[in-house]
C-alpha positions in Angstrom: 168.7 145.3 -17.1 164.9 145.4 -17.3 162.5 146.9 -14.7 161.9 143.5 -13.1 165.6 142.8 -12.6 166.0 146.3 -11.1 163.2 145.7 -8.6 164.7 142.4 -7.6 168.1 144.0 -7.1 166.5 146.9 -5.1 164.5 144.5 -2.9 167.4 142.2 -2.3 169.6 145.1 -1.3 166.9 146.5 1.0 166.5 143.1 2.7 170.2 142.8 3.1 170.3 146.3 4.6 167.6 145.4 7.1 169.5 142.3 8.1 172.8 144.1 8.4 171.2 146.8 10.6 169.8 144.1 13.0 166.2 145.0 12.2 163.3 142.5 12.5 162.6 140.1 9.7 160.0 141.6 7.2 156.5 140.2 8.0 155.4 137.6 5.4 152.3 139.7 4.4 154.4 142.7 3.4 155.9 143.4 0.0 159.4 142.8 1.4 158.3 139.7 3.3 156.8 138.2 0.2 160.0 139.1 -1.7 162.2 137.6 1.0 160.2 134.3 0.8 160.4 134.2 -3.0 164.1 135.1 -3.2 165.2 132.5 -0.6 163.1 129.7 -2.1 165.0 126.7 -3.3 163.2 127.0 -6.7 164.2 130.6 -7.2 167.4 131.3 -9.2 170.2 131.6 -6.6 167.5 131.3 -3.8 169.6 129.0 -1.6 172.7 131.3 -2.0 170.6 134.3 -1.0 169.2 132.4 2.0 172.7 131.5 3.1 173.7 135.1 2.8 170.7 136.2 4.9 171.3 133.4 7.4 174.9 134.4 7.9 173.8 137.9 8.8 170.7 137.0 10.8 170.5 133.3 11.9 167.6 134.2 14.2 165.4 134.8 11.1 165.4 131.1 10.4 165.2 129.4 13.8 163.5 126.0 14.2 160.4 127.4 15.8 158.6 124.1 16.1 161.3 122.7 18.3 161.4 125.9 20.4 157.6 125.9 20.8 157.5 122.2 21.7 160.1 122.8 24.4 158.2 125.9 25.7 155.0 123.8 25.9 156.9 120.9 27.7 158.3 123.5 30.2 154.9 124.9 30.9 153.6 121.4 31.5 156.5 120.4 33.8 156.2 123.7 35.8 152.4 123.2 36.4 151.3 125.9 34.0 147.9 126.0 32.5 147.3 124.6 29.0 147.8 127.4 26.5 144.6 128.6 24.8 144.2 127.9 21.1 143.7 131.6 20.7 147.4 132.1 21.4 150.3 131.2 19.0 151.6 128.7 21.5 148.1 127.2 22.0 147.6 126.9 18.2 151.0 125.3 17.9 150.1 122.8 20.6 147.0 121.8 18.7 149.0 121.2 15.6 151.8 119.3 17.4 149.4 116.8 19.1 147.3 116.4 15.9 147.3 112.9 14.4 148.2 114.5 11.0 151.4 116.0 12.5 154.5 113.9 12.3 155.1 112.5 15.8 151.8 114.1 17.0 150.8 111.0 18.9 154.2 110.7 20.6 154.2 114.4 21.6 150.6 114.0 22.9 151.6 110.9 24.9 154.6 112.7 26.4 152.4 115.7 27.4 149.7 113.4 28.8 152.3 111.6 30.9 153.3 115.0 32.4 149.9 116.7 32.6 147.0 114.3 32.1 144.6 117.0 33.2 145.3 118.9 30.0 143.6 116.2 28.0 141.5 113.9 30.2 138.4 116.1 30.6 138.3 116.9 26.9 138.4 113.2 26.0 135.7 112.4 28.5 133.5 115.2 27.3 133.9 114.3 23.6 133.2 110.6 24.2 130.0 111.5 26.2 128.8 113.8 23.4 129.6 111.2 20.8 127.6 108.6 22.8 124.6 110.9 22.9 124.9 111.5 19.1 125.3 107.7 18.4 122.2 106.9 20.5 120.1 109.5 18.7 119.7 111.8 21.8 118.9 115.4 21.5 121.7 118.0 21.1 122.9 119.1 24.6 121.5 122.5 25.5 124.0 125.4 25.4 123.0 126.0 29.1 124.6 122.7 30.2 128.3 121.8 30.7 128.0 119.3 27.8 126.4 121.9 25.6 129.1 124.4 26.3 131.7 121.8 25.7 130.1 120.8 22.4 130.1 124.5 21.3 133.8 124.8 22.2 134.7 121.7 20.2 132.6 122.4 17.0 132.6 126.2 16.8 135.6 127.8 15.1 135.5 130.5 17.8 135.6 128.0 20.6 138.7 127.6 22.7 139.0 123.9 21.9 137.8 123.8 18.3 138.5 120.5 16.6 137.7 120.1 12.9 137.8 116.3 13.0 135.4 116.2 15.9 133.0 118.6 14.2 133.1 116.4 11.0 132.4 113.3 13.1 129.4 114.9 14.9 128.1 116.4 11.6 128.2 112.9 10.0 126.5 111.3 13.0 123.9 114.0 13.6 123.5 116.6 10.8 120.2 117.6 12.4 122.2 119.2 15.3 123.4 121.8 12.8 120.2 122.7 11.1 118.5 125.9 12.2 
């Protein structure tokens, strides 16, 4: 056995021990987390078999989080909760799930809009007003106004409602709004 094979065997046994002991799944950015991802990959030799072994010990390590998150978001909407901020895991997930690039994104957005139109209506109104100003050649809204604050939220990566597609559209229409 060479050193690489020894390391693989040691890592696999350590991961199995963690699973058997009921410990939390190794984080993906750690050495063991990276190893777990590699060893359970379908393209890795015996990857599916090792994943099955881990799943038998700890099925909670491989839950369908997208379905769980969507249900949590729907529950929040039905119970009158506020829309989760994009700075939270659930809020970031919501942004992904309603994106047009996400499978069934439009359908999930429509379902949420039917339950909580207030989660989306003002954003759509603000964006359309800002786009109209941009199309008509108007000046960039001042950061001291509601539209200016909304624009910042939509085009700044640190904004609560950052939207890359909207930023790209505004940048195409009015590149001068981004020059210093």
